[in-house]
C-alpha positions as a printed Julia matrix, in Angstrom:
176×3 Matrix{Float64}:
  10.69   -1.78   -6.0
   6.93   -2.29   -5.94
   4.85   -0.36   -3.38
   1.12   -1.07   -3.19
  -1.51    1.1    -1.55
  -5.12    0.19   -0.85
  -7.65    3.02   -0.54
 -11.22    3.04    0.78
 -13.98    5.45    1.71
 -15.75    4.61    4.97
 -19.12    5.77    6.23
 -20.09    4.45    9.66
 -17.8     1.44    9.28
 -16.26    1.48   12.77
 -17.12   -2.17   13.61
 -15.18   -3.39   10.56
 -12.24   -1.02   10.17
  -9.64   -2.8    12.29
 -10.39   -6.21   10.75
 -10.29   -4.76    7.22
  -7.05   -2.85    7.81
  -5.12   -5.7     9.43
  -6.38   -8.17    6.86
  -4.82   -6.13    4.05
  -1.61   -5.46    5.97
  -1.34   -9.22    6.57
  -1.52   -9.84    2.82
   1.33   -7.43    2.18
  -0.2    -4.11    1.19
   2.41   -1.47    1.96
   0.01    1.29    2.88
  -3.66    1.86    3.61
  -5.55    5.13    3.27
  -9.12    5.5     4.51
 -11.3     8.51    3.87
 -14.03    8.93    6.49
 -17.11   10.53    5.02
 -20.4    11.57    6.6
 -19.85    9.28    9.59
 -21.57    9.59   12.93
 -19.83    6.63   14.57
 -16.34    6.13   16.06
 -14.55    5.58   12.73
 -12.19    8.55   13.11
 -11.27    7.63   16.7
 -10.57    4.01   15.74
  -8.48    5.06   12.75
  -6.52    7.51   14.89
  -5.66    4.72   17.36
  -4.58    2.4    14.56
  -2.44    5.12   12.95
  -0.61    5.71   16.26
   0.32    2.02   16.32
   1.07    1.51   12.61
   2.5     4.21   10.34
   1.47    2.25    7.24
  -2.1     3.36    7.89
  -3.43    6.87    7.33
  -6.82    8.5     7.17
  -8.47   11.78    6.39
 -11.92   13.29    6.29
 -13.7    13.3     2.95
 -16.46   15.63    4.11
 -14.81   18.62    2.43
 -16.34   17.42   -0.84
 -19.77   18.28    0.59
 -18.8    21.96    0.46
 -18.24   21.95   -3.3
 -20.82   23.11   -5.83
 -24.01   21.08   -6.26
 -23.02   19.49   -9.56
 -19.6    18.51   -8.24
 -20.23   17.16   -4.74
 -22.38   14.34   -6.09
 -19.13   12.83   -7.42
 -17.64   12.31   -3.97
 -16.15    8.89   -4.68
 -14.48    9.96   -7.93
 -13.08   13.12   -6.32
 -11.63   11.31   -3.3
 -10.22    8.49   -5.41
  -8.61   10.97   -7.8
  -7.06   12.76   -4.82
  -5.82    9.44   -3.39
  -4.38    8.42   -6.77
  -2.44   11.69   -7.06
  -1.21   11.31   -3.49
  -0.07    7.73   -4.17
   1.83    8.84   -7.29
   3.48   11.68   -5.37
   4.47    9.26   -2.57
   6.13    6.82   -4.98
   3.6     4.0    -4.92
   3.61    1.74   -7.97
   0.08    0.35   -7.61
  -3.21    1.51   -6.1
  -6.26   -0.64   -5.37
  -9.58    1.06   -4.57
 -11.99   -1.15   -2.64
 -14.75   -0.77   -0.06
 -14.44   -1.62    3.63
 -16.76   -4.59    3.13
 -14.49   -5.95    0.37
 -11.41   -8.03    1.14
  -8.58   -8.92   -1.23
  -7.75  -12.65   -1.03
  -5.29  -14.69   -3.08
  -6.68  -17.96   -4.38
  -4.31  -19.95   -2.15
  -5.22  -17.84    0.92
  -1.53  -17.33    1.7
   0.28  -15.45   -1.1
   0.97  -11.75   -0.68
  -0.3    -9.05   -3.03
   3.35   -8.6    -4.07
   3.8   -12.22   -5.15
   0.45  -12.1    -6.92
   1.38   -8.99   -8.91
   4.78  -10.49   -9.8
   2.88  -12.63  -12.3
   1.61   -9.5   -14.06
   4.79   -7.45  -14.25
   4.42   -4.49  -16.6
   0.64   -4.72  -16.92
  -1.21   -1.39  -16.71
  -3.85   -2.91  -14.43
  -4.94   -6.17  -12.89
  -8.62   -6.76  -12.13
 -10.01   -8.99   -9.41
 -13.42  -10.57   -9.78
 -15.79  -10.16   -6.88
 -16.77  -13.28   -5.02
 -20.02  -12.79   -3.15
 -20.24  -14.97   -0.08
 -23.65  -16.54    0.37
 -23.36  -16.16    4.12
 -23.81  -18.57    6.96
 -26.89  -17.07    8.56
 -24.78  -15.97   11.54
 -24.86  -12.32   12.52
 -21.67  -12.23   14.61
 -18.03  -11.97   13.59
 -16.35  -15.3    12.98
 -13.07  -16.72   11.81
 -12.63  -17.28    8.12
 -13.93  -20.8     7.43
 -11.86  -23.34    5.5
 -14.5   -23.33    2.76
 -16.55  -20.38    1.59
 -19.77  -20.76   -0.4
 -20.64  -18.04   -2.84
 -20.98  -16.92   -6.41
 -18.66  -15.1    -8.79
 -19.93  -11.65   -9.67
 -19.47   -9.95  -13.02
 -18.05   -6.93  -11.13
 -14.32   -6.39  -10.68
 -11.98   -4.18   -8.68
  -8.73   -3.12  -10.29
  -5.18   -2.55   -9.07
  -3.76    0.25  -11.18
  -0.09    0.4   -12.12
   0.56    4.13  -11.74
   3.47    3.99  -14.2
   0.91    3.34  -16.93
  -0.67    6.73  -16.27
  -4.32    7.64  -16.4
  -5.74    9.7   -19.22
  -7.93   12.62  -18.28
  -9.28   14.09  -21.48
  -6.19   14.86  -23.52
  -3.9    15.1   -20.51
  -1.89   12.16  -19.14
  -1.41   11.92  -15.36
   1.87   10.12  -14.65
   4.67   10.04  -12.14
């Protein structure tokens, strides 16, 4: 059975966390992990409240990376993502998607779940999603998702990793 986890690192993202989390739960992600790093806002308090209400959501501090040696701590994102990947493997997740809190996964039809989307790519080691950069409406406030979004396709992608495929680290394979 497929289990999909989405992971993000948040720095002073408190205004957006609830929207981002519930958006991804709505589209069928089984679990969400957020690492709070170097934040001076209410991110940890908001995440704690959400976790009390929904056990599919978890969070942790990522600030411990700042205590590592100079040459290592500059790789904060890679270190936290590697830790999250290992955790996801240990917890039995089949796929992990690493995205930012200002990035939202959407199916093209705006209604399919991440599970039904990945059904089309059964057995693939990874599935990449092209970024779509919204051009914006000029409004500064939060608003409902419009029926039409104007933007441009970016050359950048985010990738859902099938953990059964394993990740090579030098000559060592990290697998289930």
